C-alpha positions in Angstrom: 0.0 0.0 0.0 1.5 3.4 -1.0 2.1 6.1 1.6 0.2 9.3 0.7 0.9 12.7 2.4 -1.2 15.7 1.6 0.2 19.1 2.7 -2.0 22.2 3.1 -0.8 25.7 3.9 -4.0 27.1 5.3 -4.6 29.2 2.2 -8.3 29.9 1.8 -8.2 28.8 -1.9 -7.1 25.3 -0.9 -10.2 24.8 1.2 -12.5 26.6 -1.3 -11.1 24.5 -4.2 -10.6 21.3 -2.2 -7.0 20.8 -3.1 -3.6 20.3 -1.4 -0.5 22.4 -1.9 1.5 19.3 -2.3 0.7 15.6 -2.6 3.4 13.0 -2.0 2.8 9.4 -3.0 5.8 7.5 -1.7 8.7 9.4 -3.3 6.7 11.0 -6.1 5.8 14.6 -5.2 3.3 16.8 -7.0 3.2 20.5 -6.1 0.2 22.5 -7.1 0.4 25.7 -9.2 2.2 28.2 -7.0 2.2 32.0 -7.0 4.7 34.4 -5.7 2.9 35.6 -2.6 5.3 35.9 0.4 3.8 33.7 3.1 4.9 36.1 5.9 4.1 39.5 4.4 1.3 38.3 2.1 2.7 40.6 -0.5 3.4 39.7 -4.1 6.5 41.4 -5.6 5.9 43.6 -8.6 9.4 42.9 -10.0 9.3 39.9 -12.4 12.6 38.4 -11.1 11.6 38.8 -7.4 8.2 37.3 -8.1 9.7 34.3 -9.9 12.2 33.7 -7.1 9.4 34.0 -4.5 7.4 31.3 -6.4 10.5 29.0 -6.4 11.1 29.8 -2.7 7.5 28.8 -1.9 7.9 25.6 -3.9 11.2 24.8 -2.1 9.5 25.3 1.3 6.6 23.0 0.3 9.1 20.3 -0.9 11.1 20.7 2.4 8.0 19.8 4.3 8.3 16.2 2.9 12.1 16.0 3.1 12.6 16.9 -0.6 14.5 19.7 -2.3 14.2 21.9 -5.4 17.0 19.7 -6.8 14.6 16.7 -6.8 12.3 18.4 -9.4 12.0 16.4 -12.6 9.3 18.4 -14.4 8.1 22.0 -14.2 5.3 24.0 -15.8 5.7 27.7 -15.9 2.7 29.9 -16.5 3.5 33.4 -17.6 0.7 36.0 -17.5 2.0 38.3 -20.3 4.1 37.0 -23.3 6.4 40.0 -23.1 7.6 38.8 -19.7 8.8 35.4 -20.9 12.4 36.3 -21.4 12.9 37.9 -17.9 11.0 35.1 -16.2 12.9 32.4 -18.2 16.2 34.1 -17.2 15.4 34.1 -13.5 14.0 30.6 -13.6 17.1 29.4 -15.5 19.4 30.9 -13.0 17.6 29.1 -10.1 17.2 25.7 -11.9 20.6 25.6 -13.6 22.1 22.2 -13.0 18.8 20.7 -12.1 17.5 20.9 -15.6 14.0 19.4 -15.3 11.7 18.8 -18.2 9.9 22.2 -18.8 6.7 23.5 -20.3 6.3 27.3 -20.4 3.0 28.8 -21.6 1.0 32.0 -21.4 -2.6 31.4 -20.2 -4.6 34.0 -18.2 -3.9 33.6 -14.5 -6.3 34.3 -11.6 -5.2 37.9 -11.3 -3.0 40.3 -13.3 -1.0 40.7 -10.1 0.3 37.1 -10.7 2.9 37.5 -13.3 4.1 33.9 -13.0 2.9 30.7 -11.5 4.8 27.3 -11.4 3.8 23.7 -10.6 6.3 20.9 -10.4 6.7 17.2 -10.1 9.6 15.9 -8.0 11.0 12.5 -6.9 12.4 12.5 -3.4 16.1 11.6 -3.6 16.7 12.3 -7.3 19.1 15.1 -6.3 21.6 12.4 -5.2 21.3 10.2 -8.3 23.9 9.6 -11.0 22.8 11.6 -14.0 23.7 11.0 -17.6 23.1 13.9 -20.0 23.0 13.6 -23.7 22.4 15.8 -26.7 20.3 14.6 -29.6 19.2 16.3 -32.9 15.5 16.8 -33.4 
């Protein structure tokens, strides 16, 4: 029987929408779409880089609650509110995720509020950060 852990943050939307911030099934970890609201100040940075870093900080904190790390992320989806922000957000994301190199989807749907410039969800596998990794380059 698999072990399932569901993590909530107390955010009113989790209750309203009946979802968890994170669900871990054994070592597989799924983190819900996460915005850049600072959990202590409740503020969302206007600066694109700061907001992107806050999103990744929030994801890292959720992962830490189940003994995982950002380096365990194997797949990410980045949702950018405005197409003209892609380059700045991609640069900040790339700086944080360099060396981790998960599979990535980046898209530009409407988000819940124009205040949210970027939201990210991830899939991680606890312990992957310590695995031997083989990288290869192919032609498509």
